[in-house]
Phi, psi and omega in degrees: 000123181292168178260132177242005181293130180099344180286160168287141186309315180300320180290318181295318175300316182291322170298322178293315183291330175296327180280353177108354185268123184240347176273087182240140175215169182213157175211164184280109184298343178271001180075017190262001175061023179280148181275140173274070182296311182252102186301335187282350178264008184231147176242141177288121176261321186217161176219146172227121005291159184291152173305141178088349178293135175277121180201160179281165177286353171282359181283137175288133185246125187242120175260126171271122194230156176230157174295153186305326181278354183267161173264150177285151184287000000 
């Protein structure tokens, strides 16, 4: 699994799809249940599965995100 941590959400999604991962989801890493309507306004703090994990491209990839001006928890 490549690392997408630190990337803008839209770029992370594009990179994941280029690597063959199409089961993508994201959530608000601060637990505020905000929707990531404009993916370019969010940054990836975490990802599951973790970077470096050996997995097939049929694995669901979940990004934990914060708005660009916020700090990761």
